[in-house]
MIDO-679690 format. One line per 3 residues: number of its first residue (from 1); their letters; for each residue x, z negated, y negated of N, C-alpha, C, O. Coordinates in nm, 2 decimals, padded with zeros to 4 digits, always signed. Each point is the difference from the previous one (the first is absolute). Example, Ala and Ser with C-alpha at 12.3 -4.5 7.8 and 13.67 -1.06 7.14 Angstrom:
MIDO-679690
1	as	+01.32 -00.78 +00.57 -00.09 +00.00 -00.12 +00.09 +00.00 -00.12 +00.10 -00.07 +00.00; -00.14 +00.14 -00.11 +00.09 +00.00 -00.11 -00.08 -00.08 -00.11 +00.05 -00.01 -00.11
END
This chain:
MIDO-679690
1	xxx	+01.21 +01.02 -03.32 -00.13 +00.11 +00.04 -00.05 -00.15 +00.07 +00.08 -00.04 +00.08; -00.20 -00.02 -00.09 -00.11 -00.08 +00.04 -00.05 +00.04 +00.06 -00.08 +00.08 -00.05; +00.07 -00.11 +00.17 -00.05 +00.01 +00.14 -00.09 -00.10 +00.04 +00.04 -00.11 -00.01
4	xxx	-00.22 +00.14 +00.08 -00.05 -00.14 -00.02 +00.05 -00.04 +00.12 +00.05 +00.09 +00.08; -00.06 -00.25 -00.04 +00.02 -00.05 +00.05 -00.07 -00.03 +00.11 -00.11 -00.04 -00.04; +00.11 +00.05 +00.20 -00.11 -00.04 +00.10 +00.02 -00.14 +00.01 +00.08 -00.08 -00.05
7	xxx	-00.16 +00.07 +00.10 -00.04 -00.21 +00.06 +00.16 -00.05 +00.05 +00.08 +00.07 +00.06; -00.07 -00.17 -00.10 +00.15 -00.06 +00.08 -00.05 -00.04 +00.15 -00.10 -00.06 +00.04; +00.20 +00.11 +00.04 -00.02 +00.00 +00.13 +00.12 -00.07 +00.06 +00.06 +00.01 +00.11
10	xxx	-00.03 -00.11 -00.21 +00.15 -00.09 +00.06 -00.04 -00.15 +00.07 +00.07 -00.08 +00.04; -00.20 +00.07 -00.06 -00.01 -00.14 +00.01 +00.01 -00.01 +00.19 +00.00 -00.11 +00.04; -00.01 +00.21 +00.06 +00.04 -00.02 +00.12 +00.04 +00.11 +00.07 -00.08 +00.09 +00.00
13	xxx	+00.18 -00.08 +00.07 +00.09 +00.07 +00.03 -00.09 +00.16 +00.08 +00.02 +00.12 -00.03; -00.10 -00.20 +00.13 -00.11 +00.09 +00.04 -00.06 +00.10 -00.06 -00.02 +00.11 +00.03; -00.02 -00.18 -00.15 -00.05 +00.08 -00.12 +00.07 +00.15 -00.05 -00.04 +00.11 +00.00
16	xxx	+00.15 -00.18 -00.03 +00.09 +00.10 -00.06 +00.08 +00.12 +00.11 +00.05 +00.10 -00.04; -00.05 -00.15 +00.15 +00.03 +00.06 +00.12 -00.11 +00.16 +00.02 +00.03 +00.12 +00.00; -00.16 -00.20 +00.01 -00.13 +00.13 +00.03 +00.03 +00.05 -00.14 +00.03 +00.12 +00.01
19	xxx	-00.02 -00.17 -00.15 -00.06 +00.06 -00.13 +00.14 +00.15 +00.03 -00.03 +00.12 +00.00; +00.16 -00.17 +00.02 +00.10 +00.06 +00.01 -00.02 +00.18 +00.09 +00.03 +00.11 -00.04; -00.10 -00.16 +00.18 -00.03 +00.08 +00.11 -00.09 +00.08 -00.08 +00.05 +00.11 -00.03
22	xxx	-00.24 -00.17 -00.04 -00.04 +00.09 -00.05 +00.02 +00.09 -00.11 -00.08 +00.08 -00.03; +00.21 -00.09 -00.04 +00.07 +00.06 -00.12 +00.09 +00.10 +00.05 +00.07 +00.07 -00.09; -00.05 -00.05 +00.26 +00.14 +00.06 +00.03 +00.13 -00.02 +00.01 +00.11 +00.06 -00.01
25	xxx	-00.16 -00.22 +00.01 +00.18 -00.07 -00.02 +00.04 -00.03 +00.11 -00.03 -00.12 +00.01; +00.08 +00.16 +00.11 +00.00 -00.05 +00.14 +00.15 -00.07 -00.03 +00.01 -00.12 +00.04; +00.11 +00.18 -00.09 +00.11 -00.08 +00.00 +00.03 -00.16 -00.09 +00.08 -00.10 +00.00
28	xxx	-00.22 +00.14 -00.10 -00.04 -00.15 -00.06 -00.05 -00.08 +00.09 +00.05 -00.12 +00.00; -00.18 +00.14 +00.10 -00.05 -00.04 +00.06 +00.07 -00.08 +00.09 -00.02 -00.12 +00.04; +00.15 +00.23 +00.01 +00.08 -00.08 +00.17 +00.04 -00.06 -00.11 -00.08 -00.09 +00.03
31	xxx	+00.14 +00.04 -00.15 +00.09 -00.10 -00.08 -00.07 -00.08 +00.00 +00.06 -00.11 +00.03; -00.16 +00.09 -00.05 -00.10 -00.13 -00.03 +00.01 -00.08 +00.15 +00.05 -00.10 +00.03; -00.14 +00.20 +00.08 -00.04 -00.06 +00.10 +00.18 -00.08 +00.07 -00.01 -00.10 +00.07
34	xxx	+00.12 +00.15 -00.11 +00.14 +00.00 +00.07 -00.03 -00.18 -00.05 -00.01 -00.10 +00.08; +00.02 +00.11 -00.22 +00.03 -00.10 -00.05 -00.07 -00.14 +00.04 +00.04 -00.11 -00.02; -00.21 +00.16 +00.10 -00.04 -00.11 +00.08 -00.02 -00.08 +00.05 -00.06 +00.06 +00.09
37	xxx	+00.06 -00.20 -00.04 +00.07 -00.08 +00.11 -00.10 +00.07 +00.14 -00.12 +00.05 +00.00; +00.24 -00.09 +00.14 -00.10 +00.07 +00.06 -00.11 -00.06 +00.02 -00.06 +00.09 +00.05; -00.03 -00.21 -00.05 -00.09 -00.04 +00.00 -00.12 +00.11 -00.08 -00.10 +00.06 +00.04
40	xxx	+00.15 -00.07 -00.15 -00.09 +00.09 -00.13 -00.03 +00.12 +00.07 -00.10 +00.06 -00.02; +00.18 -00.03 +00.10 +00.00 +00.13 +00.00 -00.09 +00.06 +00.12 -00.04 +00.11 +00.00; +00.00 -00.23 +00.11 -00.04 -00.01 +00.06 -00.18 +00.00 -00.03 -00.08 +00.08 +00.03
43	xxx	+00.06 -00.21 -00.10 -00.09 -00.01 -00.06 -00.07 +00.13 -00.08 -00.10 +00.06 +00.04; +00.19 -00.03 -00.15 -00.04 +00.21 -00.02 -00.05 +00.05 +00.09 -00.12 +00.03 +00.00; +00.20 -00.03 +00.09 -00.06 +00.09 +00.12 -00.09 -00.03 +00.06 -00.09 +00.08 +00.04
46	xxx	+00.09 -00.19 -00.02 -00.17 -00.08 +00.07 -00.11 +00.05 -00.08 -00.10 +00.03 +00.06; +00.10 -00.01 -00.24 -00.06 +00.02 -00.08 -00.05 +00.15 -00.03 -00.11 +00.04 -00.04; +00.23 +00.03 +00.07 -00.02 +00.16 -00.01 -00.05 +00.01 +00.12 -00.03 +00.12 +00.01
49	xxx	+00.00 -00.18 +00.10 -00.06 +00.07 +00.10 -00.14 -00.03 +00.03 -00.07 +00.06 +00.08; +00.03 -00.20 -00.18 -00.13 +00.02 -00.01 -00.11 +00.08 -00.09 -00.12 +00.03 +00.02; +00.22 +00.01 -00.12 -00.03 +00.09 -00.07 -00.02 +00.11 +00.05 -00.09 +00.06 -00.05
52	xxx	+00.14 -00.02 +00.13 +00.04 +00.13 +00.05 -00.15 +00.06 +00.09 -00.05 +00.11 +00.00; +00.02 -00.23 +00.06 -00.10 -00.04 +00.13 -00.12 -00.01 -00.11 -00.11 -00.01 +00.04; +00.14 +00.02 -00.18 -00.17 +00.03 -00.07 -00.01 +00.11 -00.04 -00.10 +00.02 -00.07
55	xxx	+00.21 +00.09 +00.07 +00.03 +00.15 -00.02 -00.03 +00.06 +00.13 -00.05 +00.11 -00.03; +00.06 -00.12 +00.16 +00.01 +00.04 +00.08 +00.01 -00.05 +00.12 +00.08 -00.09 +00.02; -00.18 +00.15 +00.11 +00.00 -00.07 +00.09 +00.14 -00.02 +00.05 +00.09 -00.02 -00.08
58	xxx	-00.08 +00.02 +00.24 +00.15 -00.01 +00.04 +00.05 +00.13 +00.09 +00.12 +00.01 +00.04; -00.23 +00.09 -00.02 +00.02 +00.16 -00.02 +00.02 +00.05 -00.11 +00.05 +00.11 +00.01; -00.07 -00.16 -00.14 +00.05 +00.07 -00.12 -00.15 +00.05 -00.06 +00.00 +00.05 -00.12
61	xxx	-00.11 -00.06 +00.19 -00.11 +00.05 -00.09 -00.02 -00.08 -00.09 +00.03 -00.12 -00.02; -00.11 +00.22 -00.08 -00.03 -00.11 -00.11 -00.13 -00.09 +00.06 -00.04 +00.03 +00.11; -00.01 -00.15 -00.21 -00.08 -00.12 +00.01 -00.07 +00.02 -00.13 +00.06 -00.01 -00.11
64	xxx	-00.22 +00.03 +00.16 -00.04 +00.02 -00.11 -00.01 -00.13 -00.07 +00.02 -00.10 +00.07; -00.05 +00.09 -00.21 -00.04 -00.09 -00.05 -00.10 -00.07 +00.04 -00.10 +00.05 +00.04; +00.14 -00.23 -00.04 -00.11 -00.06 +00.08 -00.04 -00.01 +00.17 -00.10 -00.03 +00.07
67	xxx	+00.20 +00.07 -00.05 -00.01 +00.03 +00.19 +00.02 -00.16 +00.00 +00.03 -00.06 -00.11; -00.04 +00.00 +00.23 +00.00 -00.09 +00.07 -00.03 +00.04 +00.15 -00.10 +00.05 +00.06; +00.26 -00.10 -00.01 -00.02 +00.04 +00.14 -00.11 -00.05 +00.07 -00.06 -00.09 -00.05
70	xxx	+00.02 +00.16 +00.19 -00.09 -00.10 +00.02 +00.03 -00.08 +00.11 -00.07 -00.09 +00.03; +00.19 +00.12 +00.04 +00.10 -00.06 +00.13 +00.12 -00.04 -00.06 +00.05 +00.07 -00.09; -00.01 -00.14 +00.12 +00.15 -00.07 -00.04 +00.09 +00.01 +00.12 -00.01 -00.08 +00.09
73	xxx	+00.10 +00.18 -00.07 +00.03 +00.04 +00.08 +00.19 -00.05 +00.05 +00.05 +00.01 +00.11; +00.00 -00.07 -00.24 +00.13 -00.04 +00.01 +00.02 -00.12 -00.07 -00.08 -00.02 -00.10; +00.18 -00.08 +00.12 -00.01 -00.11 -00.03 +00.08 +00.00 -00.16 -00.04 +00.08 -00.08
76	xxx	+00.11 -00.16 +00.05 +00.08 +00.03 -00.15 +00.12 +00.03 +00.05 +00.06 +00.08 -00.07; +00.00 -00.13 +00.18 +00.17 +00.11 +00.00 -00.04 +00.11 +00.07 +00.09 +00.05 +00.07; -00.25 +00.05 -00.05 +00.01 +00.11 +00.03 +00.02 +00.02 +00.17 +00.08 +00.08 +00.04
79	xxx	-00.15 -00.17 +00.04 -00.02 -00.03 +00.13 -00.13 +00.04 +00.02 -00.08 -00.04 -00.09; +00.02 +00.12 +00.21 -00.10 +00.01 +00.00 -00.04 -00.14 +00.06 +00.07 -00.07 +00.07; -00.23 +00.02 -00.11 -00.08 -00.09 +00.03 -00.05 +00.03 +00.15 -00.05 +00.11 +00.04
82	xxx	+00.07 -00.22 +00.03 -00.09 -00.01 +00.16 -00.10 +00.01 -00.05 -00.02 -00.04 -00.12; -00.09 +00.11 +00.19 -00.11 +00.03 +00.05 -00.07 -00.12 +00.05 +00.02 -00.02 +00.12; -00.12 -00.10 -00.20 -00.04 -00.07 +00.04 -00.16 +00.03 +00.11 -00.07 +00.09 -00.05
85	xxx	+00.03 -00.15 +00.18 -00.09 +00.05 +00.08 -00.09 -00.12 -00.07 +00.05 -00.11 -00.03; -00.20 +00.14 +00.00 -00.08 -00.04 -00.04 -00.08 -00.08 +00.10 -00.04 +00.07 +00.10; +00.02 -00.18 -00.09 -00.05 -00.11 +00.07 +00.09 -00.03 +00.17 -00.05 +00.00 +00.11
88	x	+00.21 -00.01 -00.18 +00.04 -00.06 +00.08 +00.07 -00.16 -00.04 +00.05 -00.07 +00.08
END
C-alpha cells in the first residue's frame, strides 16, 4: 500500500517533537524530548514560550493578528519592569 509521504521533519528534534504532538503521538514526542540534552530542552522550551506568547496573552485570551502591545510590562525573564518616572 503506497501512502503519500508528508514533509520530512527529522532535520531538527524540536520539529519532530512538535509534529508528533500535532499528530497525537504524545509518547513519540516524549521519547524525542527525552533524547535531547538539558540545554536543548531549555532552549526548545524558551522557543515554545515565545510561540505561545504569539497565540494568547498571559491570561489565555486570544491575540488578534497584527496586534502590537502598547506597553511592555514584563522583561525577557517574566519579571515586571519597574515603572520609570518621566522627568527624574
